[in-house]
N, C-alpha and C positions, 0 to 999 in steps of 0.2 A: 503493499500500500503507498501511496509517497506521501513523503512528510509533508505539515503543513508549511513552512515554506517554500517546497518545490509548488503547492498549489499556488503559492499566491504569486508565484515570478510567473509562473503559467497565466495565471489572468491576467497580471498588468499585462501582457502584450497583447497588440491590437490585431484581430484576424483579419488577416489578406484573405482577398475572396479565395485563392488559391488555397490557402491552408482550412479556411472551412469548408469548402468543397472536400477535400481528403478524409476530414473530421466526420462529416455529415454522411459521405455515400454511407460505411458501414452501418452507419446509424439508421439510415433510407434501406437499402436491401434488409434489414432485422426488420424494419416495419412489414414489408413489401415481401419475405420472405414465410413470417408470421399467419399474414391476413393467407396468404396463399393455400400453406398449409392447414387452414381453419377450416376456408371456404372448398377445401377440394376433398378432404373427409368428410362432409357429409352425404353426394353422390358417390363416395369410392364406397362407402361402409355400407350405402345402401345395395347396390349393387357385389360388394362381395357377400351380402349374406341373402341374399335374391334365391327362390328355389333355380335349383339347377346351376349357379354363378360355379366357376373353374376353381375358386380359392378353399381352403380345406376348410376355413374357418366355420363354413354356414354347415358340413356333412354332421346327420347325425339329428342334428338341430330340429322341431315340429316348428311348423309357421308361427305359432305362438311364441315358441320360443325363439324363434329369430326378429319377430317385430320386438322381441323383451330384451332380448342384447344388442339390440339400434339404442333402444331408448336409452337403457343405461351408459352405453360408450357414449353416445352423443350431450348425454345431459353432465354425464361426469368430468367432460372438460370446464364446463364455465361454473360445476360448482366446485371444481378444486381451483378454478381464478377468482373464485369467491371469499376464499381462503389465502389464498397465496399472494395476491395482488398487492393486496393492501404491504402487507410483508414486507414484499422485495419492494415497494416505493419508499419505505422509511427506512429498511436498510442500504436503500441506491443513496440517501441525503448521510447517511454515516456514513459506511463503508465506500463511497465516492461510485460513479454513475460504469467505471470500466467492469468492476466487479463483479457487478451486477448482470451488464447488459451481457459479459461471458455465461456467465451462471444460464442468463434464459438461450443461450444462442445454442449453448452444449446443450439444454435441456429439449430443444426443439428436436435439432441430430438427432439426440437420445430417441427419444421419444419415436420418430418415423424409421429411425434402427426397432425399435423395440415390435412396433406396431406390423413391420413386414415382415418380424420372426414369427410373428400370430396369424398373420394371414399363412403363411408358407405353413407351420407347422399345427395349424388348426386348434393354437390356444385361446382361449376366452382369457383364460386371466393374464397372459401378455398382453391382448389385446387392450385392459383395463388399465395395466399397466402402463400402459404406453401410452391413456389417455388421461392416466391421472396425473404422469411426469411434466405430457404437454402442457396442462391447466393447471401445476405450481408454477411454471415458469411462465404462462401467460402475461405474463405485466409487461414484455417489451415494447408493447407499444406507448404506453406511458411514459416509461420511462428512458424511450430514445427520442421521445418530445421535449422532454424533462432535456435531456444529454445536449439537444441540439442549440435550444438553449439557448444554452453555457456559452457552446461556442460560435457560436453568430454575432455578429453585429447586434446592437439593440435597435438599431434601424432596420434592421434586413429582420428579424425576428418574425413576421408575420409571413415571407413570405418563406422560409424556413418550415414553417408549421405550415400552410398550405402544403407545399412540398409532402410534408409525412404521411398528410389526412390522404393524397392523389394516390401517397403509393398504398396507403390501406384499401380505399377505393379501387386500383386495379388491381392487389388482390384477390379480390372477388371476383373481379373476368377474369382473370390469367389462373387461379385456384382449378375452378371445372371444368374452363378449357382443357387445361394440361392434364388434367387428369381422363378425360375422355381422348384426347389423341395420343396421350403415352400410353393407354389400354386397350386402344384398338389394334387387332390382329391383323387388322384389311390392311394396316400401314405397315408394320412389320411384325414378323413373324415372330420375332422372340419379345414384341410389347404384349405385358398383361397388368393384373392388375396389380403386383406388385412393382413395376417401371416408375409409377409417378411419386412413390416411398421413396424408392430406391431416390433417385431423381432432386425429392425436398431436402432430403438426408442431404447428399452431397454439396447442393447448395447452402443446408447452414453451416456442414462442416468448415464450406469455405469463408462464408460471414463471419465464422469465430476466429481464424488466422486471419482477417483485414480486420477485425474490431482489435485486435493482440497486438495488432502492428504499426496501424492509422491512426485508433485512438486514443487519447489521450486526456485524463480531467482536466478540465481547466476550473475549479471553483473549490472555492474552501468549505471540507466538511465540515457538516451541520452537527454542534454539540448535545446531547440530549440527555435527559436523567429518565425520559417515558418511557418502562419499557415497550419489546414489541412485543401485541399481542394475537392470540388466535384469533381472536371474538372482534376484530377490526371491522370484517362485512354486513356481522349482525348488528355492531353499534350504528353506523351509516343507514343499514339499510331501518333498523327501530327508529334513530332521530328522525328518520321522512315523517314520521304516524305519529309520533309523539303531541304534540300541542295542532289543536283548531289554527287554519290560518290558510294563506295562500299555496306554501309549501307541501301541506298534510293532501292539497287539494289537488293540486299536479299529482305530487307522489302516487296519489289514486287510479288518475287516469292513465298516464304511465307504469304503473304493475299493469293493469289489462293492456293495455297496447302491448307493453313485451310481451306478457303471458302469449295472447293472441299472435304473434308475429312470430317467436321462437314455435310454436305448433307446428304454423306453414313453411317457417324454412327448414325445419328438419326433416319434417314426413311428406313435404309434396315428393322430393325421388321417388323415397316409398309408394306413393300414392296413385304419382306418375306407372311405377312400374308393376302396378297392382291392378289398380284398375284400365290403365290402357295398354300396358304389356310392353313398354317402350325398353330399347336396350339401357346399357347401362352408360354408356358414350351418347344414347339422346339427352338423359337425364343428366348426366354434365354438364352440356352444352346449354339445355334449358335454363342449369342453376348460373351457365358464367350469362346472359343474356340477362340474368337476373341483376347480377355486376354490373352490367351497363344503365342499368335502371338507375342503382344510387348513385352512378356518375351523373347520368343528367340529372340528378332531384340535386344536387349536389352544385354544382356547376353552373345550372341553370335556370330548374325550376326556382331554386328557394330563395336566390336575388332576385330573377322577378317579382317574385310573387311579396317578399319583403316591402317591395319599394310601392307598390296598390294597395296594398289590404293590409289588417289589421293581425299581429301573431293568433289572437285567442278567434278570427274567422277562417283565418289558415289551419287551424288545428282543428276544429271545426268538421270544415269541409274537407278535407283530406284521413280523415277518420272515418265520417261516411261512406265515401270517397271508396277506399279502401277496404271497409264493409261488404258495398256491393258488388265489387271486384273478387273477393275473395267467396261470394256466394257467389258467382257467376264460374268461376273455376270450381266450386266445389261439387256442383251440377253440370260441365261442359259435357256436351255427348260425343265430343272428339278430341285428340291429340292437336288438331290443327285449331280449336279455339283457347286450348289452353296456351296454345302459342302466341295468338294473340293477345291475352292477358296481361300474361307473365311482366312484358314492361310497362304497362300501366302500373301494372303492380305494385312494383318495387318502387316505382318512379312517387305515388300514393304515397305509400308507408312509410318512405324516408322521407317524405316532406312534412308526413304526421310524428316523426322523429324527429327531428330536425326544429319546428316549432316548439315540441314540446319542449325540449334544451334552452330554449330562446325564453318559454318561461320560467321553465329553471332558474334560468341565469337571473330574472328578472325579480325572484324572491328573494335573493344574495344581496349582504355588503360586500363591499369591498372587502373589509376580512373573511369573507364565509362561501367567497364562493370554492377557493377549493375543497372545503367539506364539502359544501351540494355538489361540487360531479362528482363527487366521492361519492354519493347515494346514488348517482343516477348509473354511477357506475353497478352498486350493489345490488341495487334493484334489477335492470340489467343481467347478471350473472346470475341470480338466485333466481330470475321466472325461468331466462332457458336451461337449465338445469333441471327445476322441478317440472318444468309442462313439457318436456323429454321424457323422462324418470314416467310419468301418466301417460303419456303420447305411446311410449309401445306398450303398453298396458293394455290401450283403448285402440291399436291399430293391430294387437290381438283379435279382440271382440267382431271388428269390423271395419276393412277397409275403406278409409278415409274417414273413421271417426275424431283424427285428430284435425283435420281440415275442417271437420263442421265444429267441432270446438273452437277455433279458429274464427273461424264466423264469428260463433256467442262471444267469445270475449271483447274480438275488436270493436260490436254493436255495444258490448258492454261500455265499453270505453266510451264511444260516444254518447251513449247515453246517459253516462252520471258524468259527461263533459259539459253535455246540454243542461243538465238542471244544474251544475254548478255556474254558470254563465246566466241561467236563467232568476239564478237568486241574485247575482252578483251586479243586476244592470245598474244599478244604482251608483256604480262604480265607474273611474274613470276607463273605459279598456284599453288591455294593453299595446 
């Protein structure tokens, strides 16, 4: 670990554009690899656990068993993130960004090696271990963005943060696309379900080397006597609902919205495989289009909408629109209709997410913005994890049940928001 005097000296050097790029490159790559892996695993797991898959992991499992394994495996990642991310964030302030980022990068690489072994050997235990390792070390985006701020000029902070968020959005496009491409035996005969995992592990290993060689901490370590707590996530979650007021109101809406989107995001590839009989490759490309919708929303839709409409109007209409579109997807008669729906669904839900985040920041003071954003992360992780566990059981009961649950939850989020809006009509709109 660098000495305090070394850190002070490094911080005193004004970073040049070249030095900033050299330091930021491995950070941006880590964000990209993490997002690629997260987005890639959803359709890949659905394909591996589908009936007739060539992955050894589905052998001997009943249809109900396959759905339960899928639900637990997808849900384990965000649940472990719920516990691990706050701890790694605190440790990055105390031990330095580099040490924790190396832990994150090594964890990403190790998780895909372990999951590859699980696919090859048919081990459910290894699959769960790989997902747990990945989830525990999944603080890479938050810590990487903090590190980017450390190494750039203050006046360039917004630019580099935008680059980090762009890498995250691109990961949701590239992850499923690479999953479909690298597992397609029609392209190369030796491609299979393991190839995307090998590729991601290799890039993550390269990222470890880049971080070790190119990135150096440029900040003084924080001194803190407060203990690192395993229940930080629960504290953040509970604080959202502790007192009546705007924070609790928006937290209820956000909780329902995230539960709904978690159910749809995790189980739409399973739904397409079961209901429409698509291939794993097509399910992956379908998820990639979803990622394009996220990019369109954050780059185009949100900037335009916030120019002409209030945040509350955007929230209300996007929640309603997402509900209507999910209903159409749940009862779509053909795969063609699903292809027509996925882009507007992903744009609408991303707009609702962005609008709710704005409403969260509106509840915060200058000194509580970090705490409020920690609340959103806690709600997101716990929602995605819990709904995935439940969704695996529901899918085992009836194909498409998680999509119906997503419809019900998204509709509830709109109804709750509308109720809150009608009772606060006397207040100045946001």
